KOLKOLDO-495562 format. One record per atom (N, C-alpha, C, O): residue in one letter; x, y, z. Coordinates in pm, whole numbers, plus 50000, padded with zeros to 5 digits. Example, Ala and Ser with C-alpha at 12.3 -4.5 7.8 and 13.67 -1.06 7.14 Angstrom:
2
A513194943150780
A512304955050780
A513204967050780
A514244966850846
S512854977550708
S513674989450714
S512905000350787
S513415011450804
# end
This chain:
104
X500714985649979
X499624997550018
X500885010650007
X501865010450081
X500695019749922
X501865034849898
X499955045449966
X498735043749958
X500595051650003
X499635066950042
X500405076050025
X501485075350085
X500155087549942
X500965099349850
X500555111049924
X499515115549875
X500935117050012
X501155130750103
X501495139050080
X501845137449963
X501875156650126
X502865164150141
X503135171150273
X502305175250353
X504425171650279
X504565178450438
X503605186150494
X503495186550616
X502455196150377
X501675203450470
X500605199750478
X499705206050535
X500485188850423
X498975178050435
X498705176650617
X499525173650703
X497285179950629
X496865176550777
X495865168750753
X495085168550657
X495945160250879
X494765145250899
X494325147751056
X495135147751149
X492975149851069
X492635151651226
X493695159951278
X494495154451353
X493845172951250
X494265182051314
X495905179351332
X496425187851403
X496875168351278
X498245169951279
X498815170251143
X498165173651044
X499915167151142
X500575163651033
X500145148150985
X500185137551047
X499765151050864
X499295141650797
X500285127750759
X499725118350702
X501485126950784
X502485117550840
X502445111450935
X502305099250927
X502545116451027
X502385115351167
X500485107851205
X500425096851259
X499405113951177
X498585110551175
X498485096451117
X498325086751191
X498595095150961
X498985081950920
X499695069650960
X499215058350952
X500955072751007
X501805061051133
X501245058851233
X501385047551279
X500535066951296
X499505064251394
X498615054651343
X498415043751397
X498295056951281
X496605047251231
X497285032951169
X496665022351176
X498705033951103
X499505021851087
X499285008951171
X498844997751145
X499995017851332
X500295007751434
X499065005451480
X498914995051543
X498085013151462
X496735008951562
X496254998851463
X495694988651504
X496435001051337
X496014989151268
X496624971151262
X496214959751241
X497744978051295
X498694965951352
X499464961551217
X499324949451197
X500204967851122
X500774970051034
X502614969351048
X503224977951112
X503124960850995
X504524955251047
X505684963550976
X506714967251032
X505274966150819
X506314967250745
X506134988550702
X505834992350588
X506294994550774
X506065008950716
X507205019350697
X508045022350782
X507095024450570
X508055035250587
X507665044850545
X506595044750485
X508665060950567
X507955073850518
X509235075750385
X510425072550378
X508505080850314
X509835085450198
X509815097050151
X508655098750114
X510625109250123
X510565120350144
X511175123450003
X512375123249976
X509825127049892
X510365134249763
X511405143249744
X511165152349823
X512645146449671
X513115156349667
X512115165049509
X512315176849480
X511485159449461
X510775166349376
X509265163749314
X509175151549328
X508505166449278
X507285160649267
X506225168649159
X506605180349163
X505475168049098
X504425170149062
X502955164349100
X502595152549102
X502205175749129
X500925168849209
X499935178849153
X500065185949053
X498795177949250
X497555187049237
X497605203549253
X496835210749189
X498395207549326
X499315220649346
X500385224249243
X501015234749253
X500515218349176
X501735222949104
X503385211649075
X503475199549058
X504335221349080
X505565214149088
X505955217249246
X505875228649292
X506315207249314
X507295207549464
X508715206249416
X508935199049319
X509685212649478
X510735206449463
X512265213049558
X511945220449652
X513265211749546
X514175211049617
X515205222649530
X515165223549408
X516045230649610
X517235233549519
X518145237849611
X518055238049734
X519345242649515
X520545247149666
X520105262049711
X520575267449811
X518935269649607
X518575280249644
X517595282249742
X517495291349825
X516575268449712
X515775274149818
X515185261949858
X514835256149755
X514815253149990
X514125239950017
X512625241450049
X512205246850152
X512175238349994
X510615235450010
X509765233350137
X509945221250154
X509265235950199
X508605226850323
X507285217650281
X506785211550376
X506605215850143
X505965215250115
X505965200850000
X505025198349924
X507145193150009
X507495183949954
X506725172449976
X506155170350083
X506655162349847
X505615146049834
X506285143449964
X507295149250003
X505705135350021
X505855121450093
X505285110650113
X504225108450171
X506065103550061
X505085083150024
X505015075550155
X506005075650228
X504195070550182
X504055063450307
X503815050750275
X502665046950255
X505125040650263
X504345023250183
X504505018050333
X505235021050427
X503415008350309
X503444997950411
X502914985750339
X501894984350271
X503994976350375
X504244959350308
X503424951250382
X503864952750496
X502304941850389
X502214931750502
X501284926250412
X501104929850296
X500534914350492
X499894905250429
X498454913350387
X498024923150448
X497894907850284
X496134913650228
X495454917350335
X495234929350351
X494994908050427
X494194911050538
X494424923150641
X493584931050686
X495934922350667
X496114934850763
X496374949450676
X496704959750735
X496184948750528
X496434960250487
X494954962250446
X494534973850439
X494164952250421
X492514954750409
X491934962350492
X491224972050465
X492374955750659
X492014961250797
X492254974050797
X491324981750823
X493764980050761
X494564989150775
X493495001250694
X493305012550740
X493084997850611
X492485008850457
X491025012250574
X490715023150621
X490244996950599
X489325001550674
X489285014050823
X488355021450856
X490385012650874
X490505017550950
X490785034350937
X490315043950998
X491785033150827
X492605047750766
X491475053450659
X491735065250633
X490235048350585
X489255053350500
X488885069350560
X489185080150509
X488145066750681
X487375082750710
X488195090550744
X487545100450777
X489725093550765
X490835098450745
X491605104650646
X492175115550652
X491575097550564
X492035099050427
X491835108950341
X492815111850272
X490765115650322
X489825126350249
X490015121850110
X489525112150053
X491125133850051
X491185131949907
X492665127149874
X493055128349757
X493475122149967
X494695119149962
X494495105349869
X493525098049890
X495385102749777
X495535092849652
X496085077149770
X496865079549862
X495735067449756
X496425055949815
X496305043449699
X495225039749652
X497575038049665
X497585028049576
X497755016249658
X498445018149758
X497225002749639
X497144990649654
X497794978049546
X497454976349429
X498534972249603
X499074959949509
X499554948649534
X500494947849614
X498944935449461
X499824926549507
X501144920749463
X501464917749348
X502074919349607
X503474915949584
X504114907849613
X503784903449723
X505184901349559
X505774887649592
X506994894449651
X507674902349586
X507274890649793
X508464893849876
X509604880549866
X509394868449865
X510934888549858
X511964878449898
X512694882549995
X513174893550024
X512724871450045
X513304870050243
X514514875350232
X514804881050127
X515554874350349
X516774870350370
X517664861150318
X518784862450270
X516784849550339
X516604833250288
X516814830850156
X517424821150111
X516124842950070
X515724840949945
X514514829849885
X514464823249781
X513784830849979
X512524820849954
X511594829549929
X511374838050016
X510764829749796
X509554839349767
X508674838449889
X508644830949986
X508114846849855
X506514845349955
X505594859249914
X506104870049884
X504384857049919
X503364863949837
X502814870749944
X502164864550028
X503044886449956
X501904892050028
X500684899149983
X499854902850066
# end
């Protein structure tokens, strides 16, 4: 699951990233990462960093990898809070340290 946010977004009166991470924890997700992009184009135009100015509204990606059931449960919990934020969900195959394939 991937949730697309920006640094200035708010959810439930808190920074969106903080709210989403809290909801992920509440849902029991075990593998969640937040990625900060250096540049992006979205509904509100281009967001970019440069040597001259650092934007405070850069794109953020919250990515979670877990079982299909846990992702579905997390989406049920998050849906009332996500408003117009874009969410992508797809099936993946994982390779663990021992290189055995695992579906999630």
